[in-house]
TIVOMI-34053 format. One record per residue (C-alpha): chain; x, y, z; residue number from 1. Coordinates in steps of 0.001 Angstrom, whole numbers, m for minus. Layout:
# TIVOMI-34053
[A, [X, Y, Z], NUM]
...
//
This chain:
# TIVOMI-34053
[A, [m138446, m71270, m38229], 1]
[A, [m140504, m68765, m36276], 2]
[A, [m138751, m69770, m33052], 3]
[A, [m135362, m69371, m34750], 4]
[A, [m136264, m65914, m36026], 5]
[A, [m137537, m64874, m32609], 6]
[A, [m134241, m65895, m30986], 7]
[A, [m132309, m64064, m33712], 8]
[A, [m134270, m60847, m33171], 9]
[A, [m133743, m61153, m29412], 10]
[A, [m129981, m61538, m29889], 11]
[A, [m129858, m58490, m32148], 12]
[A, [m131727, m56422, m29587], 13]
[A, [m129421, m57597, m26792], 14]
[A, [m126375, m56732, m28885], 15]
[A, [m127744, m53260, m29593], 16]
[A, [m128479, m52663, m25926], 17]
[A, [m125003, m53832, m24906], 18]
[A, [m123319, m51551, m27434], 19]
[A, [m125359, m48588, m26253], 20]
[A, [m124590, m49433, m22626], 21]
[A, [m120848, m49365, m23309], 22]
[A, [m121174, m46024, m25077], 23]
[A, [m123341, m44392, m22428], 24]
[A, [m121355, m45675, m19465], 25]
[A, [m118345, m43911, m20942], 26]
[A, [m120331, m40678, m20874], 27]
[A, [m121622, m41301, m17362], 28]
[A, [m118206, m41947, m15836], 29]
[A, [m116261, m39372, m13906], 30]
[A, [m112576, m40055, m13469], 31]
[A, [m111514, m41249, m10046], 32]
[A, [m108151, m42723, m10991], 33]
[A, [m109787, m44978, m13592], 34]
[A, [m107920, m46135, m16660], 35]
[A, [m108515, m44399, m20009], 36]
[A, [m111344, m45479, m22257], 37]
[A, [m110700, m47759, m25197], 38]
[A, [m110050, m45610, m28254], 39]
[A, [m108857, m48405, m30515], 40]
[A, [m111475, m47422, m33106], 41]
[A, [m110508, m43751, m33116], 42]
[A, [m109375, m42390, m36475], 43]
[A, [m105559, m42156, m36577], 44]
[A, [m104101, m38742, m37291], 45]
[A, [m102437, m38067, m40631], 46]
[A, [m99828, m35461, m41469], 47]
[A, [m101290, m32096, m42395], 48]
[A, [m99887, m29067, m44186], 49]
[A, [m99712, m26286, m41611], 50]
[A, [m100900, m23117, m43298], 51]
[A, [m101631, m21066, m40166], 52]
[A, [m98719, m20641, m37725], 53]
[A, [m99669, m21206, m34082], 54]
[A, [m97473, m20288, m31122], 55]
[A, [m97723, m21706, m27615], 56]
[A, [m97423, m18788, m25197], 57]
[A, [m97223, m20561, m21834], 58]
[A, [m98311, m23659, m19920], 59]
[A, [m99223, m23973, m16240], 60]
[A, [m100454, m26711, m13904], 61]
[A, [m103958, m26075, m12516], 62]
[A, [m105068, m29356, m10927], 63]
[A, [m107050, m32154, m12566], 64]
[A, [m110656, m32115, m13760], 65]
[A, [m113197, m34966, m14012], 66]
[A, [m112783, m36970, m17201], 67]
[A, [m115692, m37349, m19618], 68]
[A, [m117536, m34482, m17883], 69]
[A, [m117479, m31819, m20558], 70]
[A, [m119396, m29134, m18691], 71]
[A, [m117439, m29244, m15447], 72]
[A, [m114747, m26893, m14132], 73]
[A, [m114037, m24916, m17312], 74]
[A, [m111527, m22113, m17726], 75]
[A, [m113220, m18764, m17023], 76]
[A, [m112039, m15211, m17701], 77]
[A, [m113381, m12200, m15850], 78]
[A, [m114920, m10308, m18750], 79]
[A, [m116309, m7577, m16510], 80]
[A, [m112966, m6367, m15222], 81]
[A, [m111561, m3126, m16614], 82]
[A, [m108095, m4010, m15361], 83]
[A, [m105862, m6813, m16607], 84]
[A, [m107996, m9876, m17213], 85]
[A, [m107588, m12866, m14945], 86]
[A, [m108155, m16547, m15632], 87]
[A, [m109969, m18475, m12918], 88]
[A, [m109820, m22257, m12605], 89]
[A, [m110973, m24840, m10082], 90]
[A, [m109779, m28429, m9730], 91]
[A, [m111588, m31643, m8885], 92]
[A, [m109650, m31923, m5602], 93]
[A, [m110653, m28481, m4373], 94]
[A, [m108008, m25986, m5498], 95]
[A, [m109176, m22625, m6856], 96]
[A, [m106728, m20189, m8458], 97]
[A, [m106421, m16966, m10419], 98]
[A, [m103825, m16726, m13204], 99]
[A, [m102577, m13780, m15233], 100]
[A, [m103649, m14026, m18871], 101]
[A, [m100338, m12731, m20192], 102]
[A, [m97978, m15348, m18772], 103]
[A, [m100089, m17729, m16682], 104]
[A, [m98550, m16524, m13415], 105]
[A, [m100456, m17658, m10338], 106]
[A, [m101870, m14538, m8690], 107]
[A, [m103483, m16420, m5823], 108]
[A, [m104467, m19985, m4997], 109]
[A, [m106491, m21561, m2211], 110]
[A, [m107198, m25168, m1305], 111]
[A, [m110736, m25740, m84], 112]
[A, [m109963, m29261, 1086], 113]
[A, [m113092, m30730, m512], 114]
[A, [m114047, m32056, m3929], 115]
[A, [m115531, m29573, m6396], 116]
[A, [m117967, m30396, m9185], 117]
[A, [m118977, m27077, m10767], 118]
[A, [m117761, m23554, m11445], 119]
[A, [m116159, m21180, m11167], 120]
[A, [m118798, m18596, m11995], 121]
[A, [m117530, m15012, m11942], 122]
[A, [m119374, m12035, m10472], 123]
[A, [m118424, m8460, m9713], 124]
[A, [m116636, m9262, m6444], 125]
[A, [m117099, m12998, m5984], 126]
[A, [m116410, m16394, m7530], 127]
[A, [m118904, m19239, m7131], 128]
[A, [m118109, m22970, m7039], 129]
[A, [m120126, m26073, m6215], 130]
[A, [m118947, m28874, m3930], 131]
[A, [m119590, m32602, m4197], 132]
[A, [m121567, m32305, m947], 133]
[A, [m124083, m30015, m2712], 134]
[A, [m123005, m26646, m1372], 135]
[A, [m122670, m23369, m3265], 136]
[A, [m119591, m21490, m2053], 137]
[A, [m118802, m17808, m2641], 138]
[A, [m115111, m16818, m2702], 139]
[A, [m113536, m13370, m2786], 140]
[A, [m112373, m12720, m6333], 141]
[A, [m109224, m10918, m5166], 142]
[A, [m107734, m13549, m2882], 143]
[A, [m110000, m16620, m2709], 144]
[A, [m111220, m16010, 845], 145]
[A, [m114507, m17775, 1551], 146]
[A, [m117384, m15327, 2028], 147]
[A, [m120327, m17678, 2500], 148]
[A, [m121702, m21085, 1629], 149]
[A, [m125243, m22279, 1055], 150]
[A, [m126745, m25769, 907], 151]
[A, [m128289, m26475, m2504], 152]
[A, [m130668, m29239, m3519], 153]
[A, [m128127, m31453, m5289], 154]
[A, [m124735, m31455, m7014], 155]
[A, [m124052, m28588, m9371], 156]
[A, [m122130, m29765, m12427], 157]
[A, [m122666, m26717, m14625], 158]
[A, [m121045, m23333, m14202], 159]
[A, [m123258, m20927, m12215], 160]
[A, [m124293, m17750, m14041], 161]
[A, [m123925, m14387, m12318], 162]
[A, [m126189, m11495, m13375], 163]
[A, [m125803, m8355, m11289], 164]
[A, [m126595, m9296, m7691], 165]
[A, [m128056, m12690, m8596], 166]
[A, [m126441, m16079, m9206], 167]
[A, [m128307, m18758, m11180], 168]
[A, [m127600, m22408, m10357], 169]
[A, [m128733, m25538, m12191], 170]
[A, [m128331, m28810, m10273], 171]
[A, [m128507, m32420, m11438], 172]
[A, [m131891, m33058, m9782], 173]
[A, [m133665, m30894, m12368], 174]
[A, [m133768, m27657, m10374], 175]
[A, [m133011, m24072, m11354], 176]
[A, [m132427, m21842, m8323], 177]
[A, [m131526, m18175, m7933], 178]
[A, [m129596, m16776, m4953], 179]
[A, [m128451, m13345, m3814], 180]
[A, [m124745, m12977, m4501], 181]
[A, [m124064, m10998, m1329], 182]
[A, [m125648, m13375, 1182], 183]
[A, [m126539, m16669, m517], 184]
[A, [m130230, m16197, 273], 185]
[A, [m132410, m18239, m2084], 186]
[A, [m135000, m16174, m3939], 187]
[A, [m136776, m18862, m5925], 188]
[A, [m136464, m22387, m7265], 189]
[A, [m138040, m24145, m10230], 190]
[A, [m138166, m27954, m10246], 191]
[A, [m138641, m30319, m13148], 192]
[A, [m138828, m34124, m13007], 193]
[A, [m135973, m35918, m14719], 194]
[A, [m135797, m39327, m16444], 195]
[A, [m134554, m42389, m14562], 196]
[A, [m131368, m42519, m16631], 197]
[A, [m129444, m39441, m17765], 198]
[A, [m125950, m38526, m18883], 199]
[A, [m123760, m37186, m16083], 200]
[A, [m123747, m33560, m17017], 201]
[A, [m125811, m30380, m17041], 202]
[A, [m125830, m27568, m19558], 203]
[A, [m124928, m24087, m18382], 204]
[A, [m127991, m21808, m18246], 205]
[A, [m128070, m18531, m20162], 206]
[A, [m129641, m15273, m19043], 207]
[A, [m131038, m13135, m21879], 208]
[A, [m133401, m10166, m21524], 209]
[A, [m134269, m10930, m17870], 210]
[A, [m135068, m14555, m18713], 211]
[A, [m133215, m17712, m17701], 212]
[A, [m132832, m20200, m20558], 213]
[A, [m132166, m23730, m19328], 214]
[A, [m131947, m27146, m20963], 215]
[A, [m133040, m30337, m19214], 216]
[A, [m132438, m34071, m19473], 217]
[A, [m135945, m34651, m20851], 218]
[A, [m134953, m32827, m24052], 219]
[A, [m136804, m29593, m23283], 220]
[A, [m135611, m26000, m23266], 221]
[A, [m137316, m23639, m20789], 222]
[A, [m137487, m19894, m20373], 223]
[A, [m138044, m18668, m16807], 224]
[A, [m138442, m15173, m15440], 225]
[A, [m135192, m14150, m13754], 226]
[A, [m137105, m12118, m11186], 227]
[A, [m139723, m14678, m10117], 228]
[A, [m138995, m18087, m11668], 229]
[A, [m142306, m18023, m13561], 230]
[A, [m142345, m20327, m16585], 231]
[A, [m142492, m18154, m19711], 232]
[A, [m142373, m20928, m22323], 233]
[A, [m140977, m24370, m22994], 234]
[A, [m139940, m25997, m26250], 235]
[A, [m139149, m29596, m27156], 236]
[A, [m135641, m29911, m28560], 237]
[A, [m135599, m33727, m28695], 238]
[A, [m138277, m36404, m28326], 239]
[A, [m137268, m39711, m26665], 240]
[A, [m137494, m42762, m28937], 241]
[A, [m136968, m46456, m28299], 242]
[A, [m137985, m49051, m25755], 243]
[A, [m135103, m48854, m23285], 244]
[A, [m133984, m46007, m21027], 245]
[A, [m130670, m45984, m22900], 246]
[A, [m132356, m45514, m26235], 247]
[A, [m134514, m42721, m24806], 248]
[A, [m131647, m40523, m23589], 249]
[A, [m132152, m37015, m25000], 250]
[A, [m130201, m34851, m22553], 251]
[A, [m129396, m31219, m23258], 252]
[A, [m125956, m31235, m21666], 253]
[A, [m123777, m29273, m24078], 254]
[A, [m123121, m25574, m24334], 255]
[A, [m125800, m23603, m26151], 256]
[A, [m125637, m20023, m27386], 257]
[A, [m127921, m17031, m27833], 258]
[A, [m127378, m14454, m30586], 259]
[A, [m129671, m11704, m31898], 260]
[A, [m132864, m13010, m30354], 261]
[A, [m132229, m16664, m31252], 262]
[A, [m130927, m19462, m29032], 263]
[A, [m129178, m22410, m30698], 264]
[A, [m129404, m25697, m28795], 265]
[A, [m128261, m29281, m29362], 266]
[A, [m129170, m32507, m27577], 267]
[A, [m127918, m36058, m27266], 268]
[A, [m129719, m38475, m29634], 269]
[A, [m131911, m35570, m30698], 270]
[A, [m131681, m32419, m32783], 271]
[A, [m129883, m29126, m33176], 272]
[A, [m132518, m26402, m33085], 273]
[A, [m132840, m22630, m33520], 274]
[A, [m135443, m21193, m31146], 275]
[A, [m136903, m17694, m30877], 276]
[A, [m136047, m16303, m27443], 277]
[A, [m139169, m14140, m27446], 278]
[A, [m141755, m16930, m27612], 279]
[A, [m139993, m20315, m27844], 280]
[A, [m141041, m20969, m31455], 281]
[A, [m138755, m23320, m33390], 282]
[A, [m137258, m21495, m36383], 283]
[A, [m135511, m24548, m37823], 284]
[A, [m134364, m27971, m36648], 285]
[A, [m132359, m30888, m37959], 286]
[A, [m131510, m34311, m36594], 287]
[A, [m128093, m34432, m34932], 288]
[A, [m126735, m35899, m31702], 289]
[A, [m124319, m33870, m29592], 290]
[A, [m123452, m33906, m25892], 291]
[A, [m120725, m31224, m26020], 292]
[A, [m122697, m28430, m27633], 293]
[A, [m121985, m25706, m30146], 294]
[A, [m120643, m22237, m30711], 295]
[A, [m121911, m19397, m32898], 296]
[A, [m119869, m16847, m34819], 297]
[A, [m121482, m14436, m37212], 298]
[A, [m124058, m16380, m39222], 299]
[A, [m122288, m19713, m38733], 300]
[A, [m122847, m22455, m36161], 301]
[A, [m120026, m24867, m35362], 302]
[A, [m120880, m28116, m33612], 303]
[A, [m119207, m31405, m32692], 304]
[A, [m121568, m34347, m32958], 305]
[A, [m121542, m37525, m30842], 306]
[A, [m119303, m39331, m33360], 307]
[A, [m116759, m36454, m33389], 308]
[A, [m117661, m35041, m36748], 309]
[A, [m117227, m31275, m36862], 310]
[A, [m119970, m29361, m38684], 311]
[A, [m120444, m25828, m39898], 312]
[A, [m124129, m24904, m40295], 313]
[A, [m125879, m21847, m41671], 314]
[A, [m127358, m20075, m38653], 315]
[A, [m130341, m18835, m40672], 316]
[A, [m131444, m22195, m42080], 317]
[A, [m129427, m24992, m40436], 318]
[A, [m128070, m26066, m43831], 319]
[A, [m124649, m27753, m43910], 320]
[A, [m121813, m25484, m45010], 321]
[A, [m119086, m28091, m44495], 322]
[A, [m118315, m31217, m42468], 323]
[A, [m114974, m32588, m41257], 324]
[A, [m114963, m36400, m40872], 325]
[A, [m111251, m37046, m40265], 326]
[A, [m111476, m37037, m36453], 327]
[A, [m114138, m39708, m35966], 328]
[A, [m114045, m41431, m32594], 329]
[A, [m111523, m38979, m31112], 330]
[A, [m114023, m37641, m28550], 331]
[A, [m113730, m33998, m29513], 332]
[A, [m114432, m30972, m27372], 333]
[A, [m117001, m28370, m28276], 334]
[A, [m115604, m26130, m31068], 335]
[A, [m114455, m22567, m30447], 336]
[A, [m113578, m19872, m32965], 337]
[A, [m110132, m18249, m33009], 338]
[A, [m109625, m15748, m35795], 339]
[A, [m110584, m17417, m39062], 340]
[A, [m110193, m20898, m37588], 341]
[A, [m112385, m23367, m35706], 342]
[A, [m110590, m25174, m32887], 343]
[A, [m111326, m28560, m31297], 344]
[A, [m109272, m30698, m28908], 345]
[A, [m109363, m34493, m28631], 346]
[A, [m108996, m37439, m26240], 347]
[A, [m105255, m37753, m26928], 348]
[A, [m104327, m34169, m26146], 349]
[A, [m104122, m32900, m29727], 350]
[A, [m105519, m29488, m30589], 351]
[A, [m106758, m29078, m34166], 352]
[A, [m107270, m25815, m36034], 353]
[A, [m109668, m26017, m39004], 354]
[A, [m110361, m23418, m41645], 355]
[A, [m113573, m21608, m40867], 356]
[A, [m114278, m21394, m44596], 357]
[A, [m114116, m25075, m45571], 358]
[A, [m113143, m27180, m42525], 359]
[A, [m109706, m28173, m43842], 360]
[A, [m106912, m28650, m41289], 361]
[A, [m104623, m25613, m41023], 362]
[A, [m102655, m26392, m37824], 363]
[A, [m102240, m28944, m35040], 364]
[A, [m100474, m28970, m31673], 365]
[A, [m99753, m31716, m29135], 366]
[A, [m100432, m30639, m25556], 367]
[A, [m97947, m33233, m24346], 368]
[A, [m95198, m31756, m26499], 369]
[A, [m96109, m28214, m25477], 370]
[A, [m96029, m29207, m21811], 371]
[A, [m92705, m31048, m22098], 372]
[A, [m91141, m28138, m23972], 373]
[A, [m92428, m25300, m21827], 374]
[A, [m92552, m26955, m18415], 375]
[A, [m90922, m30287, m17667], 376]
[A, [m91139, m34009, m18417], 377]
[A, [m93182, m35988, m15915], 378]
[A, [m91330, m37702, m13064], 379]
[A, [m89687, m41019, m13837], 380]
[A, [m92266, m42966, m11817], 381]
[A, [m94931, m41825, m14325], 382]
[A, [m93514, m42237, m17844], 383]
[A, [m94523, m39571, m20316], 384]
[A, [m96267, m42079, m22585], 385]
[A, [m98726, m42928, m19786], 386]
[A, [m99917, m39357, m19291], 387]
[A, [m103501, m39162, m20507], 388]
[A, [m104090, m35658, m21850], 389]
[A, [m107704, m35845, m22962], 390]
[A, [m109598, m32561, m23187], 391]
[A, [m113203, m32726, m22050], 392]
[A, [m113848, m29165, m20865], 393]
[A, [m114499, m26471, m23416], 394]
[A, [m111506, m24547, m24742], 395]
[A, [m111830, m20780, m24376], 396]
[A, [m110929, m17903, m26704], 397]
[A, [m110534, m14428, m25234], 398]
[A, [m108772, m11420, m26797], 399]
[A, [m107573, m13644, m29681], 400]
[A, [m105833, m16064, m27293], 401]
[A, [m106875, m19713, m27029], 402]
[A, [m106790, m21431, m23640], 403]
[A, [m106918, m25243, m23531], 404]
[A, [m106998, m27230, m20297], 405]
[A, [m106510, m30992, m20382], 406]
[A, [m107850, m33418, m17803], 407]
[A, [m104532, m33612, m15952], 408]
[A, [m104896, m29886, m15294], 409]
[A, [m102258, m28609, m17716], 410]
[A, [m103454, m25229, m19034], 411]
[A, [m101840, m23911, m22224], 412]
[A, [m102316, m20626, m24076], 413]
[A, [m101963, m20284, m27856], 414]
[A, [m101943, m17392, m30312], 415]
[A, [m102219, m17276, m34090], 416]
[A, [m99261, m15563, m35708], 417]
[A, [m99956, m13017, m38410], 418]
[A, [m98459, m13768, m41801], 419]
[A, [m97159, m11406, m44422], 420]
[A, [m98573, m11547, m47940], 421]
[A, [m95485, m13408, m49194], 422]
[A, [m95727, m15950, m46347], 423]
[A, [m99390, m16560, m47086], 424]
[A, [m98585, m17167, m50758], 425]
[A, [m95804, m19598, m49823], 426]
[A, [m98180, m21792, m47827], 427]
[A, [m100674, m22147, m50680], 428]
//
């Protein structure tokens, strides 16, 4: 009997390890022409009552991005420009382009002829991208001309952060490095050991009050002096548990946000935590696994967990305000806020607008339908039903316009239409 029970326990452990391996390998993969993941268990979509009208403004091709790599090659808008804003995008194959926000027109485009893994980061005069061969490249923001390139310690998967004349880079080997934007000269580097097994991704650092806030794959959040790289404090966001390396994954890979002296951070197989930026003290924490990250608006936190539940939390206490469970298994993007809605996109190219007040669905759009309507149907040698329009990079909201880029590189812009009082009453 004891021998039987021992074998039974061993089988259960092996089954658990195998299931976790399948799940984690999906997160580790980067698309290189591979077939889509198996989403047979994803929750099917049901018809919703559209109460908020959404209009697609335009759609443009921008070159593909790595699948399942949520932090890589996002859409970036030059927030520092006083002129018309521009959208900057980079593709996995090495194309970098600037688009007009109003109609998506290509203002300039260059082909670097080499694979890109991170960026673009936007500075006053320059854009910064990372290559697969571990180089940081500075491009002229006006025309894409290369200004300089600098060897870095390893691949950069996260977007570099530009602060004045400094650019902050986090690479996958556990290093934070700061370079001069004008020349690429390295000023300092901070290194941290990383676990043997990690998710393929890196969170984007934040710079707040002359400090660099960075999350690492050991589940810790660090604050470093921007000027010198001195460690100011470190805080544990997640503690590894379990016997295997898979069970002990606690990466901080998703987007985290800082508001009013507090930084909100999530981790895979860990917690979502509010931390004081001044001293690293934990203000509140609750168990939750997320590899995409969160967004903050007002006193609310919106987060997509690892099972694709969407949560609204009270930013002061971490208490649940609402939870949307109808998109389980659909591999959702990090949420963004557009008007009074919370927006997420899924593995099948659907964009979902939820009420910020209660999480109910208020609108939905198919990127495939938007693309076919506004651009063209794919060539006959690639039937439309085989186009895989997953969205793994973060959507972006700027000046009330939502920008969503799928993994094929189709970039679409959406606006919320204002309703009259009578129209609002008719939708209730």
